[in-house]
PLY file of the C-alpha trace (Angstrom):
ply
format ascii 1.0
element vertex 372
property float x
property float y
property float z
element edge 371
property int vertex1
property int vertex2
end_header
0.18 -0.10 -0.14
1.33 3.30 -0.84
2.43 5.74 1.85
-0.33 7.97 3.18
-3.27 5.98 1.54
-6.04 3.91 3.56
-7.22 0.55 2.11
-8.44 0.88 -1.16
-12.23 0.78 -1.86
-14.16 -0.65 -4.67
-17.44 0.80 -5.85
-19.85 -0.79 -8.02
-21.93 1.42 -10.82
-24.94 2.15 -8.65
-22.54 3.33 -5.76
-20.64 5.51 -7.93
-23.74 6.88 -9.44
-25.33 7.81 -5.88
-22.05 9.06 -4.64
-21.64 11.16 -7.92
-25.20 12.47 -7.51
-24.61 13.64 -3.72
-21.50 15.17 -4.28
-22.80 17.41 -7.24
-26.26 18.03 -5.48
-26.56 21.74 -4.09
-28.96 21.13 -1.75
-27.46 17.97 0.22
-25.79 18.62 3.50
-22.14 19.64 3.26
-20.66 16.85 5.37
-22.58 14.29 2.79
-20.97 15.96 0.14
-17.58 15.69 1.51
-18.12 12.21 2.63
-19.14 11.31 -1.10
-16.15 13.22 -2.61
-13.96 11.17 -0.26
-15.33 7.78 -1.32
-15.02 8.68 -5.29
-11.52 9.97 -4.72
-10.47 7.01 -2.98
-12.06 4.66 -5.42
-9.77 6.28 -8.07
-6.82 5.62 -5.98
-5.96 9.06 -4.67
-4.13 9.13 -1.50
-5.48 10.50 1.95
-3.28 13.69 1.68
-4.61 14.72 -1.53
-8.33 13.82 -0.56
-8.09 15.62 2.78
-6.60 18.85 0.78
-9.46 18.46 -1.70
-12.44 18.16 0.81
-10.88 20.51 3.49
-10.59 17.86 5.92
-7.81 16.22 8.13
-6.39 12.79 7.28
-7.86 11.10 10.10
-11.48 12.26 9.00
-10.77 11.01 5.62
-9.50 7.56 7.05
-12.64 7.25 9.25
-14.92 7.65 6.36
-13.08 5.01 4.11
-13.18 2.85 7.31
-16.75 3.11 7.80
-17.44 2.21 4.08
-15.33 -0.77 4.35
-17.01 -2.14 7.30
-20.59 -0.94 7.26
-21.39 0.00 3.70
-22.26 3.25 2.07
-25.23 4.68 4.25
-22.94 4.41 7.33
-19.76 6.24 5.62
-22.37 9.29 4.52
-24.02 9.65 8.05
-22.76 10.11 11.73
-22.59 7.29 13.89
-24.53 7.03 17.16
-22.67 8.65 19.88
-22.55 7.49 23.53
-24.47 9.64 25.93
-26.96 9.61 28.77
-30.19 8.10 27.70
-33.13 10.64 27.54
-35.12 10.64 30.67
-37.64 13.26 29.91
-41.39 11.60 29.85
-44.70 12.71 28.28
-45.73 13.68 31.74
-42.62 16.08 31.66
-43.20 17.61 28.27
-47.00 18.14 29.35
-45.85 20.14 32.37
-43.30 21.90 30.30
-45.63 22.81 27.54
-48.15 23.92 30.30
-45.77 26.74 31.91
-45.24 27.81 28.60
-48.97 28.59 28.29
-48.79 31.14 31.03
-47.51 34.49 30.61
-44.41 35.47 32.39
-46.09 38.14 34.60
-48.16 35.32 36.08
-45.34 33.89 37.72
-43.98 37.38 38.89
-41.23 38.17 36.15
-41.52 41.59 34.40
-41.54 40.31 30.87
-44.76 40.16 28.80
-43.87 37.08 26.91
-41.19 34.11 27.11
-38.01 34.13 25.51
-36.50 30.41 25.00
-33.82 31.33 27.70
-36.10 32.88 30.12
-38.46 30.09 29.74
-35.57 27.41 30.56
-34.39 29.52 33.50
-37.93 29.33 34.68
-38.11 25.66 34.23
-34.67 25.00 35.83
-35.83 26.96 39.07
-39.41 25.32 39.53
-39.36 21.75 37.76
-38.21 20.06 41.18
-40.81 21.27 43.32
-43.28 20.30 40.77
-42.18 17.02 40.48
-40.27 17.11 37.38
-36.64 16.92 38.38
-35.74 15.61 35.11
-36.00 18.95 33.58
-33.53 20.43 35.87
-30.58 20.41 33.34
-32.67 20.76 30.28
-31.02 22.85 27.43
-32.74 25.85 25.76
-32.47 23.65 22.49
-34.42 20.85 24.26
-37.19 23.25 25.32
-37.48 24.80 21.82
-37.72 21.03 20.46
-40.25 20.18 22.60
-42.33 23.17 22.34
-41.84 22.83 18.40
-43.58 19.47 18.51
-46.79 21.10 18.58
-46.13 24.45 16.85
-46.13 26.26 20.42
-44.34 29.67 19.81
-44.35 31.26 23.65
-42.14 34.31 22.21
-44.84 35.28 19.73
-47.61 37.82 19.77
-50.35 37.82 20.06
-50.36 34.97 22.63
-53.41 32.48 22.41
-53.21 30.60 25.74
-54.60 33.47 27.88
-56.68 31.05 30.18
-54.70 28.15 31.48
-56.68 25.27 32.68
-56.25 25.10 36.72
-56.41 21.31 36.22
-53.84 20.90 33.44
-51.52 18.41 35.45
-54.14 16.30 36.72
-56.18 16.13 33.30
-52.91 15.71 31.22
-51.97 12.70 33.44
-55.44 11.10 32.90
-55.09 11.46 29.15
-51.68 10.15 29.25
-52.61 7.23 31.57
-55.61 6.22 28.87
-53.17 6.28 26.07
-50.45 4.26 27.94
-53.02 1.71 28.98
-53.51 0.92 25.29
-50.29 -0.56 25.10
-51.62 -3.51 27.26
-54.88 -3.68 25.48
-53.05 -4.09 22.00
-51.28 -7.02 23.67
-54.21 -8.51 25.58
-57.92 -8.85 25.28
-59.73 -6.17 27.34
-63.31 -4.97 27.59
-62.41 -1.42 26.97
-62.10 0.49 23.87
-60.46 4.07 23.35
-61.41 6.59 20.73
-59.75 9.96 20.89
-62.42 12.59 19.69
-61.92 16.02 18.02
-63.62 18.55 15.99
-62.57 20.73 12.98
-65.41 23.37 12.73
-66.02 25.42 9.66
-63.44 23.81 7.26
-63.80 25.44 3.89
-63.49 24.51 0.37
-63.46 27.12 -2.36
-65.76 27.12 -5.51
-63.85 28.19 -8.58
-65.21 30.38 -11.03
-63.33 28.63 -13.93
-62.07 25.23 -14.69
-58.44 24.48 -13.50
-56.06 24.44 -16.67
-54.20 21.25 -17.13
-50.61 20.81 -16.99
-48.60 22.13 -20.06
-44.96 21.33 -21.15
-44.15 25.05 -20.34
-45.41 24.86 -16.87
-45.46 21.22 -15.90
-48.18 21.69 -13.12
-51.94 22.25 -12.85
-52.87 25.78 -12.69
-55.58 27.48 -10.48
-57.87 30.12 -11.33
-57.15 33.15 -8.80
-60.81 34.12 -8.97
-63.15 32.02 -6.95
-66.67 32.10 -6.00
-68.36 31.66 -2.36
-66.76 29.14 0.21
-68.48 25.90 1.37
-67.85 25.51 4.94
-68.80 22.22 7.00
-67.50 20.78 10.43
-66.04 17.26 10.70
-66.37 15.45 14.01
-64.17 12.44 14.17
-62.82 9.81 16.69
-59.69 7.68 16.08
-60.19 3.96 17.36
-56.82 3.34 19.07
-57.23 -0.51 18.84
-57.86 -0.75 15.24
-56.67 2.90 13.62
-59.96 3.15 11.83
-61.67 6.74 11.86
-65.25 7.38 12.80
-66.32 10.61 10.85
-69.72 12.83 10.92
-69.92 15.85 8.60
-72.21 18.39 9.71
-73.02 22.10 9.05
-73.16 22.59 12.86
-71.72 21.57 16.09
-74.70 21.05 18.27
-75.37 18.35 20.96
-77.46 16.48 18.76
-74.79 16.06 15.97
-72.50 14.91 19.23
-75.11 12.59 20.11
-75.38 11.36 16.65
-71.57 10.58 16.34
-71.92 8.58 19.68
-74.48 6.78 18.17
-72.15 5.91 15.27
-69.33 4.85 17.74
-71.58 2.52 19.48
-72.73 0.86 16.45
-69.17 0.15 15.57
-68.00 -1.45 18.78
-68.96 -4.80 20.54
-71.90 -4.48 22.72
-69.80 -5.77 25.63
-67.16 -3.13 25.43
-66.94 -0.04 27.46
-66.03 2.90 25.00
-63.66 5.56 26.53
-63.75 8.66 24.85
-60.72 11.24 25.28
-62.71 14.79 24.15
-62.14 18.35 25.26
-64.50 20.48 27.31
-67.05 21.98 24.46
-70.51 22.62 25.79
-71.95 20.23 23.76
-70.29 17.25 25.42
-72.05 17.84 28.70
-75.45 19.17 27.26
-78.80 17.92 28.67
-79.28 16.09 25.46
-76.00 14.24 25.83
-76.50 13.52 29.40
-79.88 12.15 28.34
-78.67 9.86 25.68
-75.67 8.45 27.98
-78.38 7.65 30.49
-80.06 5.57 27.92
-76.55 3.49 27.66
-75.55 3.36 31.06
-72.00 1.90 31.36
-71.35 2.08 27.72
-69.17 5.25 27.61
-66.58 7.16 29.93
-65.64 10.60 29.20
-62.10 11.35 29.75
-61.62 15.36 29.37
-58.23 16.91 28.14
-57.28 20.33 29.53
-58.03 23.38 27.88
-55.56 24.50 25.61
-53.71 20.96 25.43
-54.64 19.97 21.97
-51.28 18.26 21.73
-52.66 15.51 24.47
-55.41 14.65 21.66
-54.26 11.72 19.32
-56.83 12.71 16.73
-55.05 15.82 16.07
-52.45 13.83 14.15
-55.29 12.60 11.87
-56.80 16.32 11.40
-53.10 17.31 10.57
-52.89 14.88 7.87
-56.57 15.45 6.79
-55.84 19.37 6.31
-52.87 18.73 4.09
-53.75 15.95 2.10
-57.73 16.34 1.83
-58.61 20.00 2.18
-55.56 21.73 0.69
-56.57 23.42 -2.41
-59.70 21.68 -2.61
-62.14 23.14 -5.19
-65.92 22.10 -5.44
-68.92 23.11 -6.89
-71.33 22.53 -4.13
-71.19 21.78 -0.49
-72.64 18.29 -1.17
-69.51 17.66 -3.19
-67.20 18.69 -0.30
-69.25 16.43 1.98
-68.61 13.61 -0.57
-64.91 14.02 -0.86
-64.55 14.30 2.77
-66.20 10.88 3.47
-64.44 9.35 0.09
-61.08 10.45 2.07
-62.21 8.89 5.49
-63.11 5.52 3.61
-59.48 5.57 2.13
-57.76 5.90 5.59
-60.01 3.16 6.83
-59.23 0.73 3.85
-55.53 0.76 5.35
-55.97 1.85 8.83
-52.72 2.59 10.74
-52.84 1.76 14.72
-51.29 4.38 16.75
-48.66 2.45 19.34
-47.86 4.44 22.58
-43.98 4.15 22.82
-43.87 4.99 26.70
-44.16 2.27 29.15
-47.49 2.38 31.58
-45.17 1.84 34.65
-43.68 5.49 33.93
-46.76 7.24 34.48
-47.09 9.41 37.56
-50.13 8.44 39.60
0 1
1 2
2 3
3 4
4 5
5 6
6 7
7 8
8 9
9 10
10 11
11 12
12 13
13 14
14 15
15 16
16 17
17 18
18 19
19 20
20 21
21 22
22 23
23 24
24 25
25 26
26 27
27 28
28 29
29 30
30 31
31 32
32 33
33 34
34 35
35 36
36 37
37 38
38 39
39 40
40 41
41 42
42 43
43 44
44 45
45 46
46 47
47 48
48 49
49 50
50 51
51 52
52 53
53 54
54 55
55 56
56 57
57 58
58 59
59 60
60 61
61 62
62 63
63 64
64 65
65 66
66 67
67 68
68 69
69 70
70 71
71 72
72 73
73 74
74 75
75 76
76 77
77 78
78 79
79 80
80 81
81 82
82 83
83 84
84 85
85 86
86 87
87 88
88 89
89 90
90 91
91 92
92 93
93 94
94 95
95 96
96 97
97 98
98 99
99 100
100 101
101 102
102 103
103 104
104 105
105 106
106 107
107 108
108 109
109 110
110 111
111 112
112 113
113 114
114 115
115 116
116 117
117 118
118 119
119 120
120 121
121 122
122 123
123 124
124 125
125 126
126 127
127 128
128 129
129 130
130 131
131 132
132 133
133 134
134 135
135 136
136 137
137 138
138 139
139 140
140 141
141 142
142 143
143 144
144 145
145 146
146 147
147 148
148 149
149 150
150 151
151 152
152 153
153 154
154 155
155 156
156 157
157 158
158 159
159 160
160 161
161 162
162 163
163 164
164 165
165 166
166 167
167 168
168 169
169 170
170 171
171 172
172 173
173 174
174 175
175 176
176 177
177 178
178 179
179 180
180 181
181 182
182 183
183 184
184 185
185 186
186 187
187 188
188 189
189 190
190 191
191 192
192 193
193 194
194 195
195 196
196 197
197 198
198 199
199 200
200 201
201 202
202 203
203 204
204 205
205 206
206 207
207 208
208 209
209 210
210 211
211 212
212 213
213 214
214 215
215 216
216 217
217 218
218 219
219 220
220 221
221 222
222 223
223 224
224 225
225 226
226 227
227 228
228 229
229 230
230 231
231 232
232 233
233 234
234 235
235 236
236 237
237 238
238 239
239 240
240 241
241 242
242 243
243 244
244 245
245 246
246 247
247 248
248 249
249 250
250 251
251 252
252 253
253 254
254 255
255 256
256 257
257 258
258 259
259 260
260 261
261 262
262 263
263 264
264 265
265 266
266 267
267 268
268 269
269 270
270 271
271 272
272 273
273 274
274 275
275 276
276 277
277 278
278 279
279 280
280 281
281 282
282 283
283 284
284 285
285 286
286 287
287 288
288 289
289 290
290 291
291 292
292 293
293 294
294 295
295 296
296 297
297 298
298 299
299 300
300 301
301 302
302 303
303 304
304 305
305 306
306 307
307 308
308 309
309 310
310 311
311 312
312 313
313 314
314 315
315 316
316 317
317 318
318 319
319 320
320 321
321 322
322 323
323 324
324 325
325 326
326 327
327 328
328 329
329 330
330 331
331 332
332 333
333 334
334 335
335 336
336 337
337 338
338 339
339 340
340 341
341 342
342 343
343 344
344 345
345 346
346 347
347 348
348 349
349 350
350 351
351 352
352 353
353 354
354 355
355 356
356 357
357 358
358 359
359 360
360 361
361 362
362 363
363 364
364 365
365 366
366 367
367 368
368 369
369 370
370 371
């Protein structure tokens, strides 16, 4: 072997094509571009010194990349290996508490500021987490606080602030919801007499009526056009529940959100579950969920339903929100219809597609981790 050269590598045509594409890409991560260049130059017999000079790294980095390729393959050579470190010990209860703190203006805790900065929020978490029973957050970094908040798009430094009123029972209700989800881990492994359905509503979702047909794709543009002018919008509300045992969605499209609509939804859920099951529904605090009409229906089905209420402003605790997010992106985005009936029909058609290949949500935290 020549001096200053690592063990030679051999690339097949597919690997060369992949590495060449990465090395020439303008949108790839710089480190992947450098590593792809290293492997291509090494396959051409270039020495480590010349490669290191070409990519702006030292020889040890060049040799490490080549060694990873020879021992673990191309994907390992292009990526960073997992590093040793302390395992993550921030649980869902800790995250829920952190988000609850972010939902309160700093002045409520005696701070002079009107809105949080990530730095100030992190310092507040450090100072108060142990007393609140969340000691695992005592050393959380600002970047991790930002990441936790970003999971649900929370921006506590923004203005205007949308969490003016915090639910005084946030921690308790959050724990109740989390316990419901964690128990599903057992329900998916064993036969139980409980079915769990997170429920939510998407009110006033709109589909726009176009005033002219959309132009078809052309060789010049390559994509379908959209007439900028449009007629009246068609607005409907979607009431939906996600069966955590099967992944199926129960959906009801209505023009309102009255108690009678919610009761009709409960009847649908009732019909889709085995008669012997107790149906546990995780839902928000909307007035229709506790109205006289709703209570009257529940009394007619004693022991059939159990309601578990999530805290106000705690939408991240409702798993059905993940379905609503996908629903908005895949089904509603850019929808153009000629009538309200057509918009309803297309929503139901999307629900039917979801239920053809349902995806079961597996809660990854162990039930033993819950704080009782």
